[in-house]
C-alpha positions in Angstrom: -1.5 -3.9 -9.7 -2.7 -3.5 -6.2 -0.4 -4.8 -3.5 -1.5 -5.0 0.1 -0.6 -7.0 3.2 0.0 -6.4 6.9 2.3 -3.5 8.0 5.9 -4.8 7.8 5.1 -7.6 5.3 7.5 -6.2 2.7 5.2 -4.5 0.3 7.3 -1.5 -0.5 10.5 -3.5 -1.0 8.8 -6.0 -3.2 7.2 -3.2 -5.3 10.6 -1.7 -5.9 12.0 -5.1 -6.8 9.4 -5.5 -9.4 11.0 -2.8 -11.5 7.5 -1.2 -12.1 6.5 2.4 -11.2 5.2 2.6 -7.7 2.3 4.6 -6.2 2.7 4.6 -2.4 -0.9 4.5 -1.1 0.2 5.3 2.4 0.7 8.9 1.3 -3.0 9.2 1.3 -3.3 8.9 5.1 -5.5 11.6 6.7 -3.7 14.3 8.8 -3.5 13.9 12.6 -6.0 16.7 13.3 -8.7 15.2 11.1 -11.9 14.8 13.3 -12.9 11.7 11.4 -9.9 9.6 12.5 -10.8 6.3 14.2 -9.6 5.5 17.7 -8.0 2.4 19.2 -10.9 0.8 21.2 -10.8 1.9 24.8 -8.2 4.7 24.2 -7.9 8.2 22.8 -5.1 7.1 20.5 -5.6 7.2 16.7 -5.9 3.8 15.1 -3.7 4.3 12.0 -4.3 0.6 11.1 -8.0 1.2 10.6 -9.2 2.0 7.0 -11.0 5.1 8.3 -7.6 6.7 8.9 -7.0 6.7 5.1 -8.5 8.7 2.2 -9.7 6.0 -0.1 -11.4 8.4 -2.6 -8.3 10.4 -3.1 -6.3 7.2 -3.6 -8.7 5.8 -6.2 -8.6 9.2 -8.0 -4.8 9.1 -8.2 -4.9 5.5 -9.6 -7.5 6.6 -12.2 -5.5 9.6 -13.2 -2.3 7.5 -13.7 -4.2 5.1 -15.8 -5.9 7.9 -17.8 -3.1 10.4 -18.2 0.1 8.8 -17.0 0.6 11.4 -14.2 -1.0 12.5 -10.9 -0.3 14.7 -7.9 0.6 12.7 -4.7 0.7 14.1 -1.2 4.0 14.0 0.7 3.1 12.5 4.0 5.3 12.4 7.1 4.4 9.5 9.3 6.3 10.8 12.4 4.1 14.0 12.5 1.0 12.5 10.9 0.8 15.4 8.5 1.1 16.2 4.8 4.2 18.3 4.1 3.5 19.1 0.4 2.9 17.2 -2.8 4.8 15.8 -5.8 4.0 14.9 -9.4 4.2 11.1 -10.1 4.6 10.3 -13.8 4.7 6.9 -15.4 6.4 6.3 -18.7 6.0 3.5 -21.2 5.5 0.3 -19.2 2.0 -1.2 -19.4 1.2 -1.0 -15.7 2.3 0.2 -12.2 2.1 -1.0 -8.6 -0.1 0.8 -6.1 0.9 -0.5 -2.7 -0.2 0.1 0.9 -1.9 -1.6 3.9 -5.3 -0.5 2.7 -4.9 -1.4 -1.0 -7.5 -4.2 -0.6 -10.1 -1.6 0.3 -10.1 -0.2 -3.2 -10.0 -3.5 -5.1 -13.7 -3.6 -5.9 -13.8 0.1 -6.9 -10.8 -0.2 -9.2 -12.3 -3.3 -10.8 -15.6 -1.5 -11.4 -13.6 1.3 -13.1 -11.8 -1.1 -15.3 -8.4 -0.2 -13.7 -7.4 -3.5 -12.1 -4.8 -5.9 -13.4 -4.4 -8.0 -10.3 -4.6 -7.6 -6.5 -2.1 -9.4 -4.2 -1.8 -9.7 -0.4 1.6 -10.5 1.0 1.5 -13.0 3.9 4.2 -14.5 6.0 5.0 -15.5 9.6 3.5 -13.0 12.1 6.6 -12.9 14.4 8.8 -12.3 11.4 6.6 -9.4 10.3 6.5 -8.1 13.9 10.3 -8.1 14.1 10.8 -6.5 10.7 8.2 -3.8 11.4 9.5 -2.9 14.8 13.2 -2.6 13.7 12.1 -0.4 10.7 9.9 1.8 12.8 12.5 2.3 15.6 15.2 3.0 13.0 13.0 5.7 11.4 11.8 7.1 14.6 8.2 7.0 13.5 6.7 7.1 17.1 8.0 6.5 20.6 9.4 3.0 21.3 6.5 2.3 23.7 3.9 3.1 21.1 5.7 1.1 18.5 6.0 -2.0 20.7 2.3 -1.8 21.7 1.2 -1.4 18.1 3.5 -4.1 16.9 2.2 -6.6 19.5 -1.4 -5.8 18.7 -0.8 -6.2 14.9 1.1 -9.5 15.4 -1.9 -11.0 17.2 -4.2 -9.6 14.5 -2.1 -10.5 11.5 -4.0 -13.6 10.4 -7.3 -11.8 10.6 -5.8 -8.9 8.6 -4.8 -11.2 5.8 -8.2 -12.9 5.9 -10.0 -9.6 5.6 -7.8 -8.4 2.7 -8.3 -11.7 0.9 -12.1 -11.4 1.4 -11.9 -8.0 -0.3 -10.4 -9.6 -3.4 -6.6 -9.7 -2.9 -4.9 -13.0 -3.6 -2.8 -14.1 -0.6 0.7 -15.2 -1.5 4.3 -15.2 -0.4 6.9 -12.8 -2.0 8.1 -15.2 -4.7 4.6 -15.9 -6.0 3.8 -12.2 -5.9 6.9 -11.3 -8.0 5.9 -14.0 -10.5 2.4 -12.6 -10.9 3.8 -9.1 -11.2 6.2 -10.3 -13.9 3.4 -12.1 -15.7 1.1 -9.0 -15.7 4.0 -6.8 -16.9 4.6 -9.2 -19.8 1.0 -8.9 -20.9 -0.3 -12.2 -19.6 -3.3 -12.8 -17.4 -2.6 -13.2 -13.7 -5.0 -15.4 -11.8 -7.6 -14.9 -14.5 -7.9 -11.1 -14.0 -7.3 -9.0 -17.2 -4.5 -6.6 -17.1 -5.1 -3.0 -17.6 -3.1 -1.0 -20.0 -1.6 2.1 -18.5 -0.2 4.9 -20.7 3.5 4.7 -20.1 5.7 4.3 -17.0 9.2 4.8 -15.6 10.5 3.6 -12.3 10.3 6.3 -9.6 13.3 8.3 -8.8 15.2 7.3 -5.6 13.7 10.3 -3.8 10.2 9.0 -4.6 10.6 5.5 -3.1 7.6 4.6 -1.0 7.7 5.1 2.8 6.2 1.8 4.2 3.6 1.9 7.0 
């Protein structure tokens, strides 16, 4: 199950609520000194909301490894320093599928479908101002960047939110509110088809330990 949506839309908390194992795709961000990082237009600041800031190939490889073997190595990524601090092994147990969530999950929908890995793809949507407020409070609480940077980023994302949802929907993710998303997750976990897409059987799964809970972008 791929779960995307704007930053602050509630992807990480919903993934945990589903009770399924969770692969946090935001851990596949590139490091801050990567020369291929995109820039915010007209500035020298890195655009961490552009797909080019993220390693899609490594993310797909991790999804494929979980589906094939039930385990994979995942980077430990620190958002405040924009760097990888190590890695961990993510193992899934005996549930039929897992959730891979992140703001760029829609960018790997087609590739996962081609590989026969996709059960469903969902895009969380809500009210832009609610998302802005939730995201800003979270980012300030966690000290991810300076307050000025967080406010500027948050304002830019709020104005762009409807376009973000439209883009992710065009890439193959079904736009929905949290209640519908939970329902589709439950249907897929129970072995039913969700939205006409076949579920993919995954070898095993157990919910991630508390220390492995995703760090939302």
